[in-house]
N, CA, C and O atoms as a Tinker XYZ file with bonds, in Angstrom:
   352  protein
     1  N    -14.288000   -1.214000   -8.589000    73     2
     2  CA   -13.219000   -0.293000   -8.896000    64     1     3
     3  C    -11.920000   -1.089000   -8.993000    63     2     4     5
     4  O    -11.669000   -1.973000   -8.174000    81     3
     5  N    -11.113000   -0.783000   -9.970000    73     3     6
     6  CA    -9.843000   -1.471000  -10.160000    64     5     7
     7  C     -8.662000   -0.570000   -9.846000    63     6     8     9
     8  O     -8.735000    0.654000   -9.955000    81     7
     9  N     -7.594000   -1.204000   -9.461000    73     7    10
    10  CA    -6.344000   -0.492000   -9.237000    64     9    11
    11  C     -5.698000   -0.258000  -10.593000    63    10    12    13
    12  O     -5.649000   -1.163000  -11.426000    81    11
    13  N     -5.211000    0.932000  -10.812000    73    11    14
    14  CA    -4.597000    1.261000  -12.101000    64    13    15
    15  C     -3.147000    0.775000  -12.146000    63    14    16    17
    16  O     -2.538000    0.482000  -11.118000    81    15
    17  N     -2.624000    0.700000  -13.351000    73    15    18
    18  CA    -1.218000    0.326000  -13.522000    64    17    19
    19  C     -0.310000    1.339000  -12.832000    63    18    20    21
    20  O      0.717000    0.963000  -12.267000    81    19
    21  N     -0.673000    2.605000  -12.871000    73    19    22
    22  CA     0.125000    3.644000  -12.218000    64    21    23
    23  C      0.150000    3.443000  -10.706000    63    22    24    25
    24  O      1.186000    3.623000  -10.066000    81    23
    25  N     -0.988000    3.070000  -10.143000    73    23    26
    26  CA    -1.049000    2.819000   -8.703000    64    25    27
    27  C     -0.215000    1.593000   -8.329000    63    26    28    29
    28  O      0.482000    1.593000   -7.314000    81    27
    29  N     -0.293000    0.549000   -9.157000    73    27    30
    30  CA     0.535000   -0.635000   -8.918000    64    29    31
    31  C      2.016000   -0.292000   -8.959000    63    30    32    33
    32  O      2.797000   -0.766000   -8.135000    81    31
    33  N      2.395000    0.538000   -9.927000    73    31    34
    34  CA     3.787000    0.963000  -10.022000    64    33    35
    35  C      4.207000    1.752000   -8.784000    63    34    36    37
    36  O      5.333000    1.613000   -8.306000    81    35
    37  N      3.306000    2.572000   -8.273000    73    35    38
    38  CA     3.611000    3.347000   -7.064000    64    37    39
    39  C      3.820000    2.417000   -5.870000    63    38    40    41
    40  O      4.712000    2.650000   -5.055000    81    39
    41  N      3.011000    1.372000   -5.762000    73    39    42
    42  CA     3.183000    0.409000   -4.674000    64    41    43
    43  C      4.538000   -0.284000   -4.815000    63    42    44    45
    44  O      5.253000   -0.447000   -3.826000    81    43
    45  N      4.894000   -0.688000   -6.025000    73    43    46
    46  CA     6.185000   -1.339000   -6.240000    64    45    47
    47  C      7.338000   -0.389000   -5.911000    63    46    48    49
    48  O      8.331000   -0.792000   -5.305000    81    47
    49  N      7.198000    0.870000   -6.314000    73    47    50
    50  CA     8.224000    1.867000   -5.987000    64    49    51
    51  C      8.353000    2.037000   -4.477000    63    50    52    53
    52  O      9.459000    2.146000   -3.948000    81    51
    53  N      7.218000    2.059000   -3.790000    73    51    54
    54  CA     7.219000    2.170000   -2.335000    64    53    55
    55  C      7.943000    0.979000   -1.713000    63    54    56    57
    56  O      8.798000    1.153000   -0.844000    81    55
    57  N      7.602000   -0.225000   -2.157000    73    55    58
    58  CA     8.224000   -1.433000   -1.624000    64    57    59
    59  C      9.732000   -1.395000   -1.844000    63    58    60    61
    60  O     10.507000   -1.661000   -0.925000    81    59
    61  N     10.142000   -1.066000   -3.058000    73    59    62
    62  CA    11.565000   -1.018000   -3.374000    64    61    63
    63  C     12.299000   -0.013000   -2.499000    63    62    64    65
    64  O     13.380000   -0.298000   -1.985000    81    63
    65  N     11.709000    1.157000   -2.335000    73    63    66
    66  CA    12.359000    2.196000   -1.529000    64    65    67
    67  C     12.431000    1.777000   -0.067000    63    66    68    69
    68  O     13.474000    1.922000    0.570000    81    67
    69  N     11.338000    1.263000    0.463000    73    67    70
    70  CA    11.322000    0.873000    1.870000    64    69    71
    71  C     12.279000   -0.283000    2.137000    63    70    72    73
    72  O     13.033000   -0.251000    3.110000    81    71
    73  N     12.254000   -1.304000    1.280000    73    71    74
    74  CA    13.085000   -2.477000    1.524000    64    73    75
    75  C     14.576000   -2.195000    1.364000    63    74    76    77
    76  O     15.407000   -2.958000    1.855000    81    75
    77  N     14.919000   -1.104000    0.682000    73    75    78
    78  CA    16.331000   -0.754000    0.555000    64    77    79
    79  C     16.750000    0.313000    1.576000    63    78    80    81
    80  O     17.892000    0.772000    1.558000    81    79
    81  N     15.845000    0.699000    2.448000    73    79    82
    82  CA    16.126000    1.761000    3.422000    64    81    83
    83  C     16.782000    1.212000    4.681000    63    82    84    85
    84  O     16.671000    0.027000    4.996000    81    83
    85  N     17.463000    2.094000    5.389000    73    83    86
    86  CA    18.041000    1.726000    6.679000    64    85    87
    87  C     16.955000    1.384000    7.682000    63    86    88    89
    88  O     17.138000    0.512000    8.531000    81    87
    89  N     15.835000    2.062000    7.586000    73    87    90
    90  CA    14.739000    1.801000    8.521000    64    89    91
    91  C     14.295000    0.348000    8.457000    63    90    92    93
    92  O     14.007000   -0.266000    9.483000    81    91
    93  N     14.241000   -0.193000    7.258000    73    91    94
    94  CA    13.840000   -1.586000    7.090000    64    93    95
    95  C     14.848000   -2.514000    7.768000    63    94    96    97
    96  O     14.464000   -3.516000    8.372000    81    95
    97  N     16.114000   -2.186000    7.670000    73    95    98
    98  CA    17.152000   -3.011000    8.291000    64    97    99
    99  C     17.086000   -2.942000    9.815000    63    98   100   101
   100  O     17.334000   -3.936000   10.498000    81    99
   101  N     16.752000   -1.771000   10.343000    73    99   102
   102  CA    16.723000   -1.590000   11.793000    64   101   103
   103  C     15.379000   -1.945000   12.422000    63   102   104   105
   104  O     15.278000   -2.070000   13.643000    81   103
   105  N     14.363000   -2.106000   11.605000    73   103   106
   106  CA    13.042000   -2.503000   12.098000    64   105   107
   107  C     12.572000   -3.716000   11.301000    63   106   108   109
   108  O     11.594000   -3.615000   10.561000    81   107
   109  N     13.240000   -4.857000   11.433000    73   107   110
   110  CA    12.920000   -6.013000   10.595000    64   109   111
   111  C     11.522000   -6.575000   10.813000    63   110   112   113
   112  O     11.004000   -7.297000    9.961000    81   111
   113  N     10.913000   -6.256000   11.935000    73   111   114
   114  CA     9.560000   -6.728000   12.195000    64   113   115
   115  C      8.495000   -5.854000   11.524000    63   114   116   117
   116  O      7.306000   -6.167000   11.597000    81   115
   117  N      8.904000   -4.774000   10.880000    73   115   118
   118  CA     7.963000   -3.876000   10.208000    64   117   119
   119  C      8.099000   -4.089000    8.702000    63   118   120   121
   120  O      9.060000   -3.624000    8.090000    81   119
   121  N      7.142000   -4.785000    8.112000    73   119   122
   122  CA     7.204000   -5.009000    6.673000    64   121   123
   123  C      6.648000   -3.803000    5.929000    63   122   124   125
   124  O      6.210000   -2.838000    6.556000    81   123
   125  N      6.660000   -3.845000    4.614000    73   123   126
   126  CA     6.244000   -2.696000    3.818000    64   125   127
   127  C      4.794000   -2.341000    4.051000    63   126   128   129
   128  O      4.431000   -1.166000    3.999000    81   127
   129  N      3.955000   -3.332000    4.307000    73   127   130
   130  CA     2.531000   -3.051000    4.556000    64   129   131
   131  C      2.361000   -2.237000    5.843000    63   130   132   133
   132  O      1.613000   -1.260000    5.884000    81   131
   133  N      3.069000   -2.659000    6.881000    73   131   134
   134  CA     2.985000   -1.946000    8.160000    64   133   135
   135  C      3.508000   -0.519000    8.011000    63   134   136   137
   136  O      2.947000    0.418000    8.578000    81   135
   137  N      4.585000   -0.363000    7.244000    73   135   138
   138  CA     5.142000    0.972000    7.038000    64   137   139
   139  C      4.160000    1.853000    6.267000    63   138   140   141
   140  O      3.955000    3.013000    6.622000    81   139
   141  N      3.557000    1.306000    5.217000    73   139   142
   142  CA     2.595000    2.098000    4.452000    64   141   143
   143  C      1.389000    2.459000    5.311000    63   142   144   145
   144  O      0.903000    3.588000    5.251000    81   143
   145  N      0.906000    1.520000    6.101000    73   143   146
   146  CA    -0.217000    1.810000    6.999000    64   145   147
   147  C      0.145000    2.908000    7.986000    63   146   148   149
   148  O     -0.671000    3.784000    8.273000    81   147
   149  N      1.365000    2.864000    8.505000    73   147   150
   150  CA     1.845000    3.900000    9.433000    64   149   151
   151  C      1.868000    5.267000    8.742000    63   150   152   153
   152  O      1.434000    6.265000    9.317000    81   151
   153  N      2.374000    5.306000    7.513000    73   151   154
   154  CA     2.419000    6.570000    6.776000    64   153   155
   155  C      1.023000    7.071000    6.447000    63   154   156   157
   156  O      0.767000    8.274000    6.504000    81   155
   157  N      0.119000    6.164000    6.103000    73   155   158
   158  CA    -1.274000    6.555000    5.858000    64   157   159
   159  C     -1.858000    7.187000    7.110000    63   158   160   161
   160  O     -2.494000    8.238000    7.043000    81   159
   161  N     -1.641000    6.543000    8.254000    73   159   162
   162  CA    -2.183000    7.037000    9.513000    64   161   163
   163  C     -1.654000    8.432000    9.846000    63   162   164   165
   164  O     -2.392000    9.282000   10.345000    81   163
   165  N     -0.375000    8.656000    9.567000    73   163   166
   166  CA     0.248000    9.942000    9.861000    64   165   167
   167  C      0.044000   10.979000    8.763000    63   166   168   169
   168  O      0.389000   12.148000    8.939000    81   167
   169  N     -0.515000   10.558000    7.629000    73   167   170
   170  CA    -0.704000   11.478000    6.512000    64   169   171
   171  C      0.588000   11.830000    5.798000    63   170   172   173
   172  O      0.697000   12.901000    5.201000    81   171
   173  N      1.569000   10.938000    5.855000    73   171   174
   174  CA     2.878000   11.204000    5.265000    64   173   175
   175  C      3.161000   10.372000    4.020000    63   174   176   177
   176  O      4.265000   10.431000    3.478000    81   175
   177  N      2.202000    9.616000    3.568000    73   175   178
   178  CA     2.402000    8.722000    2.430000    64   177   179
   179  C      2.670000    9.461000    1.126000    63   178   180   181
   180  O      3.449000    8.991000    0.298000    81   179
   181  N      2.043000   10.595000    0.939000    73   179   182
   182  CA     2.168000   11.322000   -0.332000    64   181   183
   183  C      3.571000   11.868000   -0.557000    63   182   184   185
   184  O      3.932000   12.189000   -1.690000    81   183
   185  N      4.363000   11.978000    0.495000    73   183   186
   186  CA     5.713000   12.525000    0.373000    64   185   187
   187  C      6.803000   11.462000    0.377000    63   186   188   189
   188  O      7.978000   11.801000    0.232000    81   187
   189  N      6.459000   10.207000    0.535000    73   187   190
   190  CA     7.466000    9.152000    0.676000    64   189   191
   191  C      8.131000    8.803000   -0.654000    63   190   192   193
   192  O      9.330000    8.527000   -0.700000    81   191
   193  N      7.345000    8.815000   -1.738000    73   191   194
   194  CA     7.885000    8.571000   -3.077000    64   193   195
   195  C      7.417000    9.684000   -3.994000    63   194   196   197
   196  O      6.538000   10.469000   -3.638000    81   195
   197  N      8.005000    9.747000   -5.164000    73   195   198
   198  CA     7.655000   10.815000   -6.108000    64   197   199
   199  C      6.174000   10.804000   -6.469000    63   198   200   201
   200  O      5.542000   11.858000   -6.541000    81   199
   201  N      5.627000    9.628000   -6.692000    73   199   202
   202  CA     4.205000    9.513000   -7.034000    64   201   203
   203  C      3.372000    9.117000   -5.821000    63   202   204   205
   204  O      2.443000    8.316000   -5.926000    81   203
   205  N      3.710000    9.679000   -4.687000    73   203   206
   206  CA     3.029000    9.353000   -3.447000    64   205   207
   207  C      1.541000    9.651000   -3.448000    63   206   208   209
   208  O      0.781000    9.045000   -2.693000    81   207
   209  N      1.125000   10.582000   -4.294000    73   207   210
   210  CA    -0.307000   10.878000   -4.375000    64   209   211
   211  C     -1.095000    9.644000   -4.810000    63   210   212   213
   212  O     -2.277000    9.516000   -4.492000    81   211
   213  N     -0.444000    8.740000   -5.534000    73   211   214
   214  CA    -1.120000    7.513000   -5.956000    64   213   215
   215  C     -1.336000    6.571000   -4.771000    63   214   216   217
   216  O     -2.322000    5.837000   -4.729000    81   215
   217  N     -0.418000    6.595000   -3.816000    73   215   218
   218  CA    -0.608000    5.817000   -2.590000    64   217   219
   219  C     -1.795000    6.368000   -1.806000    63   218   220   221
   220  O     -2.573000    5.610000   -1.227000    81   219
   221  N     -1.923000    7.686000   -1.794000    73   219   222
   222  CA    -3.053000    8.316000   -1.102000    64   221   223
   223  C     -4.368000    7.954000   -1.785000    63   222   224   225
   224  O     -5.380000    7.732000   -1.119000    81   223
   225  N     -4.350000    7.895000   -3.118000    73   223   226
   226  CA    -5.553000    7.483000   -3.848000    64   225   227
   227  C     -5.989000    6.079000   -3.437000    63   226   228   229
   228  O     -7.178000    5.815000   -3.259000    81   227
   229  N     -5.021000    5.190000   -3.290000    73   227   230
   230  CA    -5.348000    3.820000   -2.872000    64   229   231
   231  C     -6.012000    3.815000   -1.508000    63   230   232   233
   232  O     -7.010000    3.127000   -1.298000    81   231
   233  N     -5.460000    4.581000   -0.586000    73   231   234
   234  CA    -6.062000    4.653000    0.748000    64   233   235
   235  C     -7.477000    5.209000    0.678000    63   234   236   237
   236  O     -8.395000    4.678000    1.304000    81   235
   237  N     -7.644000    6.269000   -0.079000    73   235   238
   238  CA    -8.952000    6.908000   -0.151000    64   237   239
   239  C     -9.983000    6.046000   -0.874000    63   238   240   241
   240  O    -11.154000    6.031000   -0.496000    81   239
   241  N     -9.554000    5.333000   -1.905000    73   239   242
   242  CA   -10.491000    4.533000   -2.705000    64   241   243
   243  C    -10.787000    3.161000   -2.121000    63   242   244   245
   244  O    -11.899000    2.655000   -2.275000    81   243
   245  N     -9.816000    2.552000   -1.455000    73   243   246
   246  CA    -9.980000    1.175000   -1.008000    64   245   247
   247  C     -9.948000    1.016000    0.503000    63   246   248   249
   248  O    -10.390000   -0.009000    1.024000    81   247
   249  N     -9.439000    1.996000    1.207000    73   247   250
   250  CA    -9.402000    1.942000    2.658000    64   249   251
   251  C     -8.220000    1.153000    3.192000    63   250   252   253
   252  O     -7.657000    0.317000    2.485000    81   251
   253  N     -7.846000    1.414000    4.425000    73   251   254
   254  CA    -6.698000    0.738000    5.023000    64   253   255
   255  C     -6.838000   -0.780000    5.105000    63   254   256   257
   256  O     -5.832000   -1.485000    5.021000    81   255
   257  N     -8.040000   -1.300000    5.266000    73   255   258
   258  CA    -8.227000   -2.757000    5.365000    64   257   259
   259  C     -7.808000   -3.465000    4.083000    63   258   260   261
   260  O     -7.417000   -4.632000    4.111000    81   259
   261  N     -7.888000   -2.767000    2.974000    73   259   262
   262  CA    -7.490000   -3.339000    1.676000    64   261   263
   263  C     -6.031000   -3.773000    1.696000    63   262   264   265
   264  O     -5.667000   -4.773000    1.076000    81   263
   265  N     -5.209000   -3.035000    2.397000    73   263   266
   266  CA    -3.771000   -3.291000    2.414000    64   265   267
   267  C     -3.445000   -4.692000    2.923000    63   266   268   269
   268  O     -2.501000   -5.317000    2.440000    81   267
   269  N     -4.195000   -5.184000    3.871000    73   267   270
   270  CA    -3.930000   -6.498000    4.456000    64   269   271
   271  C     -4.150000   -7.640000    3.468000    63   270   272   273
   272  O     -3.538000   -8.700000    3.605000    81   271
   273  N     -4.998000   -7.442000    2.492000    73   271   274
   274  CA    -5.317000   -8.514000    1.541000    64   273   275
   275  C     -4.700000   -8.296000    0.170000    63   274   276   277
   276  O     -4.839000   -9.141000   -0.714000    81   275
   277  N     -4.027000   -7.183000   -0.015000    73   275   278
   278  CA    -3.461000   -6.860000   -1.321000    64   277   279
   279  C     -2.290000   -7.760000   -1.665000    63   278   280   281
   280  O     -1.404000   -7.985000   -0.841000    81   279
   281  N     -2.291000   -8.275000   -2.886000    73   279   282
   282  CA    -1.183000   -9.063000   -3.414000    64   281   283
   283  C     -0.674000   -8.337000   -4.643000    63   282   284   285
   284  O     -1.442000   -8.070000   -5.567000    81   283
   285  N      0.601000   -8.017000   -4.667000    73   283   286
   286  CA     1.176000   -7.329000   -5.809000    64   285   287
   287  C      1.344000   -8.328000   -6.942000    63   286   288   289
   288  O      2.042000   -9.331000   -6.796000    81   287
   289  N      0.706000   -8.053000   -8.063000    73   287   290
   290  CA     0.770000   -8.954000   -9.209000    64   289   291
   291  C      1.167000   -8.209000  -10.464000    63   290   292   293
   292  O      1.547000   -7.040000  -10.413000    81   291
   293  N      1.079000   -8.880000  -11.568000    73   291   294
   294  CA     1.472000   -8.291000  -12.840000    64   293   295
   295  C      0.342000   -7.537000  -13.529000    63   294   296   297
   296  O      0.563000   -6.879000  -14.545000    81   295
   297  N     -0.851000   -7.628000  -12.990000    73   295   298
   298  CA    -1.979000   -6.972000  -13.651000    64   297   299
   299  C     -2.852000   -6.264000  -12.622000    63   298   300   301
   300  O     -2.811000   -6.598000  -11.438000    81   299
   301  N     -3.635000   -5.300000  -13.060000    73   299   302
   302  CA    -4.528000   -4.609000  -12.117000    64   301   303
   303  C     -5.461000   -5.598000  -11.430000    63   302   304   305
   304  O     -5.915000   -6.570000  -12.033000    81   303
   305  N     -5.736000   -5.334000  -10.167000    73   303   306
   306  CA    -6.584000   -6.210000   -9.373000    64   305   307
   307  C     -7.806000   -5.454000   -8.896000    63   306   308   309
   308  O     -7.788000   -4.229000   -8.780000    81   307
   309  N     -8.845000   -6.180000   -8.625000    73   307   310
   310  CA   -10.007000   -5.563000   -8.000000    64   309   311
   311  C     -9.887000   -5.747000   -6.500000    63   310   312   313
   312  O     -9.220000   -6.668000   -6.028000    81   311
   313  N    -10.521000   -4.886000   -5.770000    73   311   314
   314  CA   -10.481000   -4.947000   -4.314000    64   313   315
   315  C    -11.193000   -6.210000   -3.859000    63   314   316   317
   316  O    -12.287000   -6.523000   -4.329000    81   315
   317  N    -10.560000   -6.938000   -2.932000    73   315   318
   318  CA   -11.174000   -8.133000   -2.380000    64   317   319
   319  C    -12.126000   -7.741000   -1.264000    63   318   320   321
   320  O    -11.882000   -6.780000   -0.535000    81   319
   321  N    -13.212000   -8.493000   -1.137000    73   319   322
   322  CA   -14.151000   -8.220000   -0.054000    64   321   323
   323  C    -13.578000   -8.712000    1.261000    63   322   324   325
   324  O    -12.926000   -9.754000    1.323000    81   323
   325  N    -13.832000   -7.949000    2.306000    73   323   326
   326  CA   -13.415000   -8.365000    3.643000    64   325   327
   327  C    -14.387000   -9.418000    4.177000    63   326   328   329
   328  O    -15.462000   -9.623000    3.613000    81   327
   329  N    -14.007000  -10.069000    5.247000    73   327   330
   330  CA   -14.870000  -11.066000    5.857000    64   329   331
   331  C    -16.206000  -10.444000    6.239000    63   330   332   333
   332  O    -17.257000  -11.051000    6.030000    81   331
   333  N    -16.170000   -9.232000    6.800000    73   331   334
   334  CA   -17.411000   -8.556000    7.205000    64   333   335
   335  C    -18.299000   -8.274000    5.990000    63   334   336   337
   336  O    -19.520000   -8.407000    6.070000    81   335
   337  N    -17.696000   -7.892000    4.882000    73   335   338
   338  CA   -18.476000   -7.619000    3.676000    64   337   339
   339  C    -19.081000   -8.881000    3.085000    63   338   340   341
   340  O    -20.130000   -8.830000    2.442000    81   339
   341  N    -18.412000  -10.033000    3.305000    73   339   342
   342  CA   -18.944000  -11.293000    2.813000    64   341   343
   343  C    -20.048000  -11.821000    3.713000    63   342   344   345
   344  O    -20.803000  -12.714000    3.327000    81   343
   345  N    -20.139000  -11.262000    4.922000    73   343   346
   346  CA   -21.174000  -11.693000    5.857000    64   345   347
   347  C    -20.816000  -12.936000    6.650000    63   346   348   349
   348  O    -21.701000  -13.626000    7.155000    81   347
   349  N    -19.530000  -13.228000    6.765000    73   347   350
   350  CA   -19.099000  -14.410000    7.526000    64   349   351
   351  C    -18.966000  -14.100000    8.969000    63   350   352
   352  O    -18.613000  -14.976000    9.759000    81   351
């Protein structure tokens, strides 16, 4: 399964919004990944940005562990296998 361009745009929008927020300034140890994981856990991700439903799709399709290995790039990416999935 691949991440769509729309989902990538939603992640970029999330990053931009979070990094320009006061919360980011007051919680410098919490990067955008930690914030998104927190919102996923609380079920509040869909309301954080206009296309928040796309963030929820990412969680549902790839799972929270995907977030730790995700690299934002210029093109759609496939989900990377975790260490457990590789059998290491």
